[in-house]
C-alpha positions as CSV (number, residue, x, y, z in Angstrom):
1,M,101.4,78.4,71.6
2,H,101.5,81.8,69.9
3,A,104.1,84.4,71.0
4,L,103.1,87.0,73.4
5,P,101.1,89.9,71.9
6,S,102.8,93.4,72.0
7,L,101.4,96.9,72.2
8,K,102.6,98.8,69.2
9,S,100.9,102.2,68.4
10,G,97.9,101.3,70.5
11,I,97.3,98.1,68.7
12,F,97.4,94.7,70.0
13,I,99.1,92.1,67.6
14,K,99.1,88.5,68.0
15,R,101.8,86.9,65.8
16,S,101.8,83.4,64.4
17,W,104.2,81.7,62.0
18,K,102.3,78.5,61.5
19,S,102.8,77.7,57.9
20,R,100.0,75.3,57.1
21,R,96.9,76.2,59.3
22,G,96.7,79.9,58.4
23,R,99.8,81.6,57.2
24,S,98.6,85.0,58.5
25,D,101.4,87.0,60.3
26,F,98.9,88.7,62.7
27,I,95.4,88.3,64.1
28,L,95.1,91.6,65.7
29,F,93.0,93.6,67.7
30,F,91.8,96.7,68.9
31,C,92.8,100.2,68.7
32,I,92.8,101.6,72.2
33,T,93.8,105.4,71.5
34,D,90.0,106.3,70.9
35,L,88.7,104.5,74.1
36,V,88.9,107.9,75.7
37,N,85.8,110.0,75.5
38,T,84.2,112.7,77.3
39,G,80.9,112.6,78.9
40,A,79.2,111.7,82.2
41,M,79.1,107.9,81.4
42,F,82.9,107.8,81.8
43,K,83.5,108.3,85.6
44,F,87.1,108.1,86.1
45,K,90.0,110.3,86.8
46,L,91.7,111.9,83.9
47,S,95.2,111.7,85.4
48,L,95.0,108.0,86.1
49,L,93.8,107.4,82.5
50,L,96.7,109.5,81.1
51,S,99.2,107.4,83.2
52,V,97.6,104.2,81.9
53,L,97.8,105.3,78.4
54,L,101.3,106.5,78.5
55,S,102.6,103.3,80.2
56,L,100.7,100.7,78.0
57,G,103.7,99.9,75.8
58,A,106.0,99.2,78.8
59,L,103.4,97.1,80.6
60,A,103.0,94.7,77.9
61,Q,106.7,93.9,77.7
62,N,108.2,94.5,81.1
63,R,105.5,93.7,83.7
64,T,104.6,90.2,84.7
65,L,101.0,89.0,84.8
66,D,101.2,89.1,88.6
67,S,102.3,92.7,88.6
68,L,99.4,93.6,86.1
69,R,96.9,91.7,88.4
70,N,98.2,93.6,91.5
71,L,97.6,96.8,89.6
72,I,94.0,95.8,88.8
73,D,93.5,95.0,92.7
74,L,94.5,98.5,93.5
75,H,91.5,99.8,91.6
76,P,88.5,98.1,92.7
77,N,85.9,100.4,91.3
78,R,83.7,98.9,88.4
79,D,84.5,101.8,86.0
80,T,86.2,102.3,82.7
81,S,89.6,102.8,84.5
82,R,89.3,99.1,85.6
83,V,88.3,98.1,82.1
84,M,91.4,99.6,80.9
85,L,93.5,97.9,83.3
86,I,92.0,94.5,82.7
87,L,92.4,95.1,79.0
88,D,96.1,95.3,79.4
89,Y,96.2,92.1,81.5
90,V,94.1,90.4,78.8
91,G,96.2,91.5,76.1
92,S,99.3,90.1,77.8
93,A,97.7,86.8,78.7
94,V,95.5,86.0,75.7
95,N,98.1,83.5,74.4
96,E,98.8,81.9,78.0
97,N,96.9,79.2,79.7
98,T,96.3,81.3,82.8
99,T,93.2,80.5,84.8
100,L,92.5,84.1,85.5
101,L,92.1,85.1,81.8
102,L,88.6,84.1,81.2
103,P,87.1,85.6,84.5
104,M,88.8,88.7,83.9
105,L,87.6,88.8,80.2
106,N,84.0,88.2,81.5
107,E,84.3,91.0,84.2
108,M,85.7,93.4,81.5
109,I,82.6,92.7,79.2
110,S,80.2,92.9,82.4
111,I,81.6,96.3,83.5
112,S,81.6,97.7,79.9
113,R,77.9,96.8,79.6
114,E,77.0,98.4,82.9
115,Q,78.8,101.6,81.9
116,N,77.6,101.5,78.3
117,F,81.2,101.5,77.3
118,K,80.9,100.6,73.7
119,A,84.6,100.2,72.9
120,G,85.2,98.0,75.9
121,I,82.2,95.7,75.0
122,Q,83.7,95.3,71.5
123,T,87.1,94.6,72.7
124,G,85.7,92.0,75.1
125,Y,83.8,90.2,72.4
126,V,86.8,90.2,69.9
127,T,89.2,89.0,72.5
128,A,86.9,86.2,73.7
129,Q,86.6,85.2,70.0
130,I,90.5,85.0,69.8
131,Y,90.7,83.1,73.1
132,Y,88.2,80.3,72.1
133,S,89.5,80.2,68.4
134,D,93.2,79.6,69.7
135,R,91.6,76.7,71.7
136,S,89.9,75.2,68.7
137,D,86.5,75.9,70.4
138,M,84.9,77.2,67.2
139,A,81.4,77.0,68.3
140,K,82.1,79.5,71.1
141,A,84.5,81.6,69.0
142,M,81.7,82.1,66.4
143,I,79.3,83.0,69.1
144,Y,81.5,85.7,70.4
145,A,82.3,86.8,66.9
146,D,78.5,87.1,66.3
147,S,78.2,89.3,69.5
148,A,81.2,91.5,68.2
149,F,79.5,92.0,64.7
150,E,76.3,93.1,66.5
151,S,78.3,95.5,68.8
152,F,79.8,97.1,65.7
153,K,76.6,97.9,64.2
154,G,75.8,101.5,63.6
155,D,79.4,102.6,65.0
156,T,81.1,104.6,62.4
157,N,84.0,105.6,64.6
158,R,87.3,105.0,62.7
159,R,88.6,102.8,65.5
160,A,85.4,100.7,65.4
161,V,85.5,100.4,61.6
162,I,89.1,99.3,61.6
163,N,88.6,96.8,64.5
164,K,85.6,95.4,62.7
165,A,87.9,94.6,59.7
166,Y,90.4,92.9,62.0
167,L,87.4,90.7,63.2
168,H,86.5,89.8,59.7
169,H,90.2,88.9,59.1
170,N,90.1,86.6,62.3
171,V,86.7,85.0,61.5
172,G,88.0,84.5,57.8
173,S,91.0,82.6,59.2
174,D,88.8,80.4,61.4
175,Y,86.4,79.4,58.4
176,S,89.6,78.7,56.4
177,K,90.7,76.3,59.1
178,M,87.2,74.6,59.1
179,G,87.2,74.2,55.2
180,D,84.4,76.6,54.7
181,F,86.1,78.5,51.9
182,E,83.1,80.5,50.7
183,Q,82.8,82.1,54.1
184,A,86.6,82.5,54.5
185,V,86.7,84.5,51.2
186,H,83.7,86.5,52.2
187,H,85.2,87.7,55.5
188,F,88.8,88.2,54.1
189,T,87.2,90.4,51.4
190,R,85.2,92.5,53.9
191,A,88.5,93.1,55.8
192,A,90.4,94.0,52.7
193,E,87.8,96.4,51.5
194,I,88.0,98.4,54.9
195,L,91.8,98.2,55.4
196,E,92.6,99.3,51.8
197,K,90.7,102.4,52.8
198,Y,91.8,103.0,56.4
199,R,94.9,101.1,57.0
200,S,96.5,99.9,53.8
201,S,99.9,99.1,55.4
202,V,98.5,96.0,57.0
203,V,96.2,94.9,54.1
204,G,98.9,92.5,53.0
205,S,98.2,89.9,55.8
206,V,94.6,89.9,54.5
207,Y,95.8,89.2,50.9
208,N,97.9,86.5,52.4
209,G,95.0,84.9,54.0
210,I,93.0,85.0,50.7
211,A,96.0,83.4,48.9
212,T,95.9,80.6,51.5
213,V,92.3,79.9,51.0
214,Y,92.7,79.8,47.2
215,E,95.5,77.4,47.6
216,Q,93.3,75.1,49.7
217,M,90.7,75.3,47.0
218,K,93.2,74.2,44.2
219,E,93.0,77.5,42.4
220,P,96.8,78.3,42.1
221,A,96.2,81.3,39.7
222,K,94.0,83.2,42.1
223,A,96.4,82.1,45.0
224,M,99.4,83.6,43.1
225,E,97.4,86.9,42.3
226,Y,96.9,87.6,46.0
227,N,100.3,86.4,46.9
228,Y,101.9,89.1,44.7
229,K,99.3,91.6,46.2
230,A,100.6,90.9,49.6
231,L,104.3,91.1,48.3
232,D,103.5,94.4,46.7
233,V,102.2,95.8,50.1
234,A,105.3,94.5,51.9
235,E,107.6,96.1,49.5
236,K,105.9,99.5,49.7
237,N,106.3,99.3,53.5
238,G,110.1,98.3,53.0
239,D,109.8,95.6,55.8
240,K,112.4,93.1,54.7
241,P,111.3,90.1,57.1
242,T,107.8,90.5,55.7
243,I,109.1,90.7,52.1
244,A,111.0,87.4,52.7
245,R,107.8,85.7,54.0
246,R,105.7,87.0,51.2
247,R,108.2,85.7,48.7
248,M,108.3,82.4,50.5
249,G,104.5,82.3,50.3
250,I,104.8,82.7,46.5
251,I,107.3,79.9,46.3
252,T,105.1,77.7,48.5
253,A,102.1,78.3,45.9
254,H,104.5,77.3,43.0
255,L,105.3,74.2,44.8
256,S,101.7,73.3,45.6
257,A,101.1,73.6,41.8
258,S,104.2,71.4,41.1
259,H,105.8,74.3,39.4
260,F,109.3,73.2,40.5
261,K,111.4,75.1,38.0
262,E,109.8,78.4,39.0
263,A,110.2,77.7,42.7
264,D,113.9,76.9,42.1
265,S,114.4,80.1,40.3
266,L,112.7,82.2,43.0
267,L,114.5,80.4,45.8
268,K,117.7,81.8,44.4
269,I,116.4,85.2,44.3
270,V,115.1,85.2,48.0
271,A,118.0,83.5,49.6
272,P,120.2,86.6,50.2
273,M,117.2,88.2,51.9
274,V,116.4,85.2,54.0
275,K,120.1,85.2,55.1
276,E,120.2,88.9,55.9
277,T,116.9,89.1,57.8
278,Q,117.5,85.7,59.8
279,D,113.6,85.5,60.0
280,L,112.9,82.3,61.6
281,Y,109.8,81.4,59.6
282,S,111.5,82.5,56.3
283,M,114.6,80.3,57.1
284,L,112.5,77.3,57.9
285,M,110.3,77.5,54.8
286,Y,113.3,78.3,52.6
287,H,115.2,75.1,53.7
288,Q,111.9,73.1,53.3
289,S,111.1,74.5,49.8
290,L,114.6,74.0,48.7
291,G,114.6,70.4,50.0
292,V,111.3,69.7,48.1
293,V,112.8,71.1,44.9
294,Q,115.8,69.0,45.3
295,E,113.7,66.0,46.1
296,N,111.8,66.4,42.8
297,R,115.4,66.4,41.0
298,K,116.0,63.2,42.9
299,D,119.0,65.0,44.4
300,Y,118.4,63.1,47.7
301,T,121.7,64.1,49.4
302,H,121.0,67.9,49.2
303,A,117.5,67.5,50.0
304,T,118.3,65.6,53.2
305,V,120.6,68.4,54.2
306,N,118.1,71.1,53.8
307,L,115.1,69.3,55.0
308,T,117.1,68.4,58.2
309,K,118.0,72.0,58.6
310,A,114.2,73.0,58.5
311,Y,113.4,70.2,61.0
312,E,116.1,71.3,63.4
313,L,115.0,75.1,63.3
314,A,111.5,74.0,64.2
315,R,112.7,71.6,66.9
316,D,115.2,74.1,68.4
317,N,112.7,76.9,68.6
318,N,110.1,74.9,70.3
319,A,107.7,74.8,67.3
320,P,105.9,71.2,67.5
321,Y,103.4,71.9,64.6
322,E,106.3,72.9,62.2
323,E,108.5,70.2,63.5
324,V,105.8,67.6,62.7
325,T,105.3,69.3,59.3
326,M,109.0,69.0,58.5
327,L,109.3,65.4,59.5
328,G,107.0,64.2,56.7
329,P,109.1,65.1,53.6
330,L,112.4,64.5,55.5
331,T,111.4,60.9,56.2
332,R,110.2,60.5,52.8
333,V,113.6,61.6,51.2
334,L,115.6,59.4,53.5
335,T,113.5,56.4,52.4
336,S,114.0,57.4,48.8
337,A,117.8,57.8,49.4
338,G,117.9,54.3,50.7
339,N,118.8,55.5,54.5
340,L,116.1,53.2,55.9
341,T,117.7,53.2,59.4
342,E,117.7,57.0,59.9
343,A,114.2,57.1,58.1
344,K,112.7,54.6,60.7
345,R,114.1,56.5,63.7
346,L,112.6,59.7,62.6
347,L,109.3,58.1,61.3
348,D,108.9,56.7,65.1
349,T,109.5,60.4,66.2
350,L,106.9,61.7,63.9
351,L,104.3,59.3,64.9
352,K,104.8,60.0,68.6
353,K,104.9,63.6,68.4
354,S,101.8,63.7,66.2
355,I,99.8,61.5,68.8
356,D,101.1,63.3,71.9
357,G,100.3,66.7,70.1
358,Q,96.9,65.5,68.7
359,M,98.0,66.6,65.3
360,A,95.9,64.4,63.0
361,F,97.6,65.6,59.9
362,G,101.0,64.4,61.3
363,Q,99.5,60.9,61.9
364,L,98.3,60.7,58.4
365,S,101.6,61.8,57.1
366,A,103.4,59.2,59.4
367,Y,101.2,56.3,58.3
368,A,101.7,57.2,54.6
369,N,105.5,57.4,55.0
370,I,105.7,54.3,57.2
371,A,103.8,52.4,54.3
372,G,106.4,53.8,51.9
373,W,109.2,52.6,54.1
374,Y,108.0,49.1,54.3
375,T,107.5,49.2,50.6
376,A,111.0,50.2,50.1
377,K,112.0,47.0,52.2
378,G,109.7,44.9,50.0
379,D,107.2,44.1,52.7
380,F,104.0,45.0,50.8
381,K,101.7,43.2,53.4
382,T,102.9,45.5,56.3
383,A,102.9,48.5,54.0
384,N,99.3,47.7,53.0
385,D,98.4,47.4,56.9
386,W,99.6,51.0,57.5
387,L,97.6,52.3,54.3
388,V,94.5,50.8,55.9
389,K,95.2,52.4,59.1
390,R,95.7,55.8,57.3
391,S,92.3,55.3,55.5
392,A,90.4,54.6,58.8
393,L,92.0,57.7,60.5
394,Q,91.0,59.9,57.6
395,D,87.5,58.6,57.6
396,S,87.4,59.5,61.4
397,I,88.8,62.9,61.0
398,T,86.2,63.7,58.4
399,T,83.4,62.4,60.6
400,A,84.8,64.4,63.5
401,D,85.0,67.6,61.4
402,M,81.4,67.2,60.2
403,K,80.2,66.7,63.9
404,N,82.1,69.9,65.0
405,K,80.6,71.9,62.1
406,V,77.0,70.7,62.9
407,T,77.6,71.5,66.6
408,M,78.8,74.9,65.9
409,M,75.9,75.7,63.7
410,E,73.3,74.4,66.2
411,T,74.9,76.3,69.1
412,R,75.0,79.5,67.1
413,Y,71.5,79.1,66.1
414,Q,70.3,78.5,69.8
415,V,72.1,81.5,71.1
416,K,71.6,83.9,68.2
417,G,70.5,87.2,69.5
418,K,71.5,90.3,71.3
419,D,72.9,88.7,74.5
420,N,74.7,85.8,73.1
421,E,77.0,85.2,76.1
422,I,74.2,85.1,78.6
423,K,72.1,82.7,76.3
424,L,75.3,80.5,75.8
425,L,75.1,79.9,79.6
426,Q,71.5,79.1,79.6
427,V,71.9,76.6,76.7
428,E,74.8,75.0,78.6
429,K,72.7,74.7,81.7
430,Q,69.8,73.0,79.6
431,N,72.3,70.6,78.1
432,Q,73.3,69.5,81.4
433,E,69.7,69.0,82.6
434,L,69.1,67.1,79.4
435,K,72.0,64.8,80.1
436,I,70.8,64.0,83.7
437,K,67.4,63.3,82.2
438,Q,68.9,60.9,79.4
439,K,70.7,58.9,82.2
440,E,67.5,58.2,84.0
441,E,66.0,56.7,80.7
442,L,67.7,53.3,80.6
443,N,65.6,52.0,77.8
444,Y,66.9,54.6,75.6
445,I,70.3,53.9,76.5
446,L,70.1,50.3,75.9
447,I,68.5,51.0,72.4
448,G,71.4,53.3,71.6
449,S,74.0,50.8,72.8
450,A,72.4,48.1,70.4
451,I,72.7,50.8,67.5
452,A,76.2,51.6,68.4
453,L,77.0,47.9,68.4
454,L,75.5,47.5,65.0
455,I,77.3,50.5,63.6
456,I,80.6,49.1,65.0
457,L,79.9,45.6,63.3
458,I,79.1,47.4,60.1
459,L,82.4,49.6,60.2
460,L,84.4,46.4,61.0
461,Y,82.8,44.8,57.8
462,L,83.5,48.1,55.7
463,N,87.1,48.2,57.0
464,H,87.7,44.4,56.1
465,H,86.1,45.1,52.7
466,N,88.4,48.1,52.3
467,K,91.3,46.2,53.2
468,Q,90.7,43.5,50.6
469,K,90.0,46.2,48.1
470,L,93.5,47.7,48.8
471,Q,95.1,44.4,48.6
472,Q,93.6,43.8,45.1
473,Q,94.4,47.2,44.0
474,R,98.1,46.6,45.0
475,I,98.2,43.4,43.2
476,T,96.7,44.9,40.0
477,E,99.3,47.7,40.2
478,L,102.1,45.2,40.6
479,E,100.7,43.2,37.4
480,T,100.6,46.6,35.5
481,E,104.1,47.4,36.6
482,K,105.3,44.0,35.6
483,Q,103.7,44.4,32.1
484,L,105.3,47.8,31.7
485,T,108.6,46.4,32.6
486,A,108.2,43.6,30.1
487,T,107.1,46.2,27.4
488,E,110.1,48.3,28.2
489,A,112.5,45.3,27.9
490,V,111.0,44.3,24.4
491,L,111.2,48.1,23.1
492,K,114.7,48.5,24.2
493,G,115.6,45.1,22.9
494,E,114.1,46.0,19.5
495,E,115.9,49.3,19.3
496,Q,119.2,47.7,20.3
497,E,118.7,45.2,17.4
498,R,117.7,47.9,15.0
499,T,121.0,49.9,16.0
500,R,123.0,46.8,15.5
501,L,121.6,46.0,12.1
502,A,121.8,49.5,10.9
503,K,125.5,49.5,11.9
504,D,126.2,46.2,10.3
505,L,124.4,47.2,7.1
506,H,126.2,50.7,6.8
507,D,129.6,49.6,8.0
508,G,129.6,46.0,6.7
509,L,127.5,45.6,3.6
510,G,127.7,49.2,2.7
511,G,131.7,49.1,2.9
512,M,131.6,45.8,0.8
513,L,129.4,47.3,-2.0
514,S,131.4,50.6,-2.2
515,G,134.5,48.3,-2.5
516,I,132.9,46.2,-5.3
517,R,132.1,49.6,-7.1
518,H,135.6,50.7,-6.7
519,S,137.0,47.5,-8.1
520,F,134.6,47.8,-11.2
521,F,135.8,51.1,-12.0
522,T,139.4,49.8,-11.7
523,M,138.6,47.0,-14.0
524,K,137.0,49.4,-16.5
525,G,140.2,51.0,-16.9
526,N,142.2,48.0,-17.8
527,L,139.7,46.5,-20.3
528,V,138.8,47.0,-23.8
529,M,135.0,46.6,-24.2
530,T,132.6,46.7,-27.1
531,P,129.9,49.3,-27.1
532,D,127.3,46.6,-26.1
533,N,129.4,45.6,-23.0
534,Q,130.1,49.1,-22.1
535,Q,126.4,49.8,-22.0
536,A,125.8,46.6,-19.8
537,F,128.7,47.6,-17.6
538,E,127.2,51.1,-17.0
539,R,123.9,49.6,-16.3
540,G,125.5,47.4,-13.8
541,I,127.2,50.2,-12.1
542,D,123.9,52.2,-11.9
543,M,122.3,49.2,-10.2
544,L,125.1,48.8,-7.8
545,D,124.7,52.6,-6.9
546,S,121.1,52.1,-6.5
547,S,121.6,49.2,-4.1
548,I,124.0,51.3,-2.1
549,R,121.6,54.1,-1.7
550,E,118.8,51.7,-0.8
551,M,121.0,50.1,1.7
552,R,121.8,53.4,3.3
553,R,118.1,54.4,3.4
554,V,117.3,51.3,5.2
555,A,120.1,51.7,7.6
556,H,119.1,55.3,8.2
557,N,115.5,54.4,8.9
558,M,116.3,51.6,11.4
559,M,118.4,54.1,13.6
560,P,118.7,57.6,12.1
561,E,121.9,59.1,12.9
562,V,120.3,62.6,13.0
563,L,118.0,61.4,15.9
564,V,121.2,60.7,18.2
565,K,123.0,63.7,17.2
566,Y,120.5,66.6,17.0
567,G,117.3,65.2,18.7
568,L,113.7,64.4,18.0
569,D,112.6,67.6,16.4
570,T,115.4,67.7,13.6
571,A,115.0,64.0,13.0
572,L,111.2,64.1,12.5
573,R,111.7,67.2,10.3
574,D,114.3,65.3,8.1
575,F,112.1,62.2,7.9
576,C,109.2,64.3,6.5
577,I,111.4,65.8,4.1
578,D,112.6,62.5,2.9
579,I,109.0,61.4,2.4
580,N,108.1,64.6,0.4
581,K,111.2,64.0,-1.8
582,S,110.2,60.5,-2.5
583,G,106.8,61.8,-3.9
584,A,104.9,59.1,-1.8
585,L,103.1,61.7,0.5
586,D,103.1,65.5,0.8
587,V,103.9,65.9,4.4
588,N,103.7,69.3,6.3
589,Y,105.8,69.2,9.6
590,Q,105.4,71.7,12.5
591,S,106.9,71.9,15.9
592,I,105.9,74.3,18.7
593,G,107.8,74.9,21.9
594,L,110.7,72.9,21.2
595,D,113.5,75.4,21.1
596,D,116.2,74.7,23.6
597,T,114.3,71.7,24.7
598,S,116.1,68.3,25.6
599,I,114.2,65.2,25.5
600,D,115.7,61.9,26.7
601,Q,116.9,59.5,24.0
602,T,114.3,56.6,25.1
603,T,111.4,59.0,24.7
604,S,112.7,60.5,21.4
605,I,113.1,57.1,19.8
606,A,109.6,55.9,20.9
607,I,108.0,59.1,19.5
608,Y,110.0,58.8,16.2
609,R,108.8,55.3,15.8
610,I,105.3,56.1,16.4
611,A,105.4,58.9,13.9
612,Q,107.1,56.6,11.3
613,E,104.4,53.9,11.8
614,L,101.5,56.4,11.5
615,L,102.9,58.0,8.3
616,N,103.6,54.6,6.9
617,N,99.8,53.6,7.6
618,S,98.9,56.8,5.8
619,I,100.8,55.9,2.7
620,R,100.1,52.1,2.6
621,H,96.7,51.7,4.0
622,A,95.0,55.1,3.9
623,A,96.0,56.0,0.2
624,A,96.3,59.6,1.5
625,S,97.9,62.5,-0.7
626,S,98.9,64.8,2.1
627,A,99.4,64.7,5.9
628,I,100.3,67.0,8.9
629,V,102.7,66.1,11.6
630,Q,102.8,68.5,14.5
631,L,105.0,68.1,17.6
632,T,104.3,70.4,20.7
633,K,105.6,70.8,24.0
634,T,103.5,72.7,26.7
635,D,103.7,72.6,30.5
636,G,106.0,69.5,30.8
637,R,103.8,67.6,28.2
638,L,104.9,66.5,24.6
639,T,102.1,66.1,22.0
640,L,102.4,64.3,18.6
641,T,99.5,64.7,16.1
642,V,99.4,63.0,12.8
643,E,96.5,63.8,10.4
644,D,95.9,62.7,6.9
645,D,93.3,63.2,4.2
646,G,93.1,59.4,3.3
647,K,90.2,57.0,3.2
648,G,89.9,56.8,7.0
649,F,88.8,53.9,9.1
650,D,86.5,52.7,11.9
651,P,88.7,53.0,15.2
652,E,86.6,50.1,16.7
653,N,88.1,47.8,14.1
654,L,91.7,48.5,15.3
655,E,91.2,45.8,18.0
656,K,90.6,43.3,15.5
657,A,93.5,44.2,13.0
658,E,95.8,41.4,12.5
659,G,98.8,43.6,11.7
660,I,101.3,44.5,14.5
661,G,101.6,48.1,13.6
662,W,99.0,49.5,15.8
663,Q,100.1,47.0,18.5
664,N,103.5,48.5,18.4
665,I,102.0,52.0,18.6
666,R,99.9,51.1,21.7
667,N,102.8,49.3,23.3
668,R,105.1,52.4,23.0
669,V,102.4,54.7,24.3
670,D,101.8,52.4,27.3
671,F,105.6,52.4,27.9
672,L,105.7,56.1,27.9
673,K,102.5,56.2,30.4
674,G,100.9,58.5,27.7
675,K,97.5,59.0,26.2
676,I,96.3,58.2,22.7
677,D,93.2,59.8,20.9
678,I,92.0,58.4,17.6
679,Q,89.5,60.6,15.5
680,S,88.5,58.8,12.1
681,S,85.6,57.6,10.0
682,P,85.5,56.0,6.6
683,G,86.1,58.5,3.7
684,K,86.9,61.5,6.1
685,G,90.7,61.0,6.9
686,S,92.1,60.4,10.3
687,S,93.8,62.1,13.2
688,V,95.9,60.4,15.9
689,M,97.1,62.4,18.9
690,I,99.6,61.0,21.4
691,E,100.3,63.0,24.5
692,V,103.0,62.1,27.2
693,N,104.5,63.5,30.1
694,I,108.4,64.4,30.0
């Protein structure tokens, strides 16, 4: 249920703070200040009209619907004065489930047609579009939208032009809900073109609607562009609650694109404004967004606190749609934190509220999170059952959406014309007669029943097949996970053994060799040797020094101390410099985007070993004279590229290779869940690119 509309400066504004199905702050309506016109067609007393206009603002807020109805009853004449009174009633009741609203609306349209009162006709059609849209009857909503657009044709009055822009905004929101993004952008754009010229102070909500569409289309760059346009309008108007909402819209767009770092920075900026304005929508979205950022950091304790605050705000302010929306991430975080008892209690609440409120998105969220809950408990069979339920529900929603769109298009086609609302009644009457006729044709019903039974059998078979497929997929995932775990254990064991050997060589054997060298020099000072013995002694010392240096080089290669102390970038650079000094290969090392970047030690060691193995292959097998090593970090991805000018090879032969070098490289890439791309051919060198997410 939307909030009651209010009359401000002669404009009806219907407010909504639903964060997922159309984030627009208002879907508005008609400017009534220009409804007054002179001429014989408007037969009403001027004094009565002025009293109505002067009291409009108070009526919407202070008078009950009953008092407004009594005022209409006091003026029985079917003229424009009665239209104005009905307009006030409709504006106050458009968001209420009152049985009188629709008859009043139809009477308003009827009188306006009799009096050729163009503004009344337009207002009636626009309001009817809102009425049916709010009740999700998109077929009728679009019919009245068509009638409204028809009534605006040729009307160059400023009021009519602005109200036509408002209508474009409303229709764009409806198309966005139905997933017809091309039409949504078309209508939002038409609204923006008009409002930029005639009412720039409200065009921010249109930009906000366009941003929402681009988010649904998975075009974050375009969404962000219009989010900032909407923010710019709000800042020019100096409306702090709206500024806070627009900033939260930008943060939501960042989260949709998984830009958690940017979202976290913006949350720190907007926090004081949210606290100052105490705007309900901004507070709710702030706590939800902060909770999602903290969940990404695996800070489940603080994530639980903020998501609980968002959920309680929605619950305490009687916002069931937002309440269901917040329960999804909250139950997911509780499950991740191991608080399974509380997670199960809220999951039951989420499922019940979603079913009671007919919110299919909430059911989908509940099924997925319940599956995650059973997975956390180790009950994979029950988890799989819930995933199958979710898949079946998703299929049914898709089918229902398609049927609704087809129905809407068929109905609009049938009633297309000048008198749409009359033709709609005729179509409905024809449909009723057709249903009666169909009931009499039992043979067709029997055939239809047989077909329906066949379809049910097919669906049951498909469901069983999908269930088996999901089970097999889960088994495959578990086997892959087991293989990765084994690989991780092997690689960690290998690195631990390297570290131990390097330490033993450096601290043990290295110390012993250095001690022997010192003893030799001590002996030399106490002995008298012939020139030949002197030469032999010096040669022995040189060989001992070479052994010490070789031992240290081996220990360094097994576990470079610089890798542990200074990180991957410095270690790779030193390794390439050492190869250059050895004269075995001319290596050019480059790094991009690694300044002030911290990479965990496990990933660093794996990448370092891969680079070692690739350069050793270039030296030993490719007979290369030069190589390029490039390490790049962009958008959370780390890329290692090693190219050489060696003799190259056929990549298909790698699977047949007997050596373990390439197998070690692939094992490390699989362990990091990365990608490997090999480009090489005999006589043309080779290029190997490794890409991993960090």
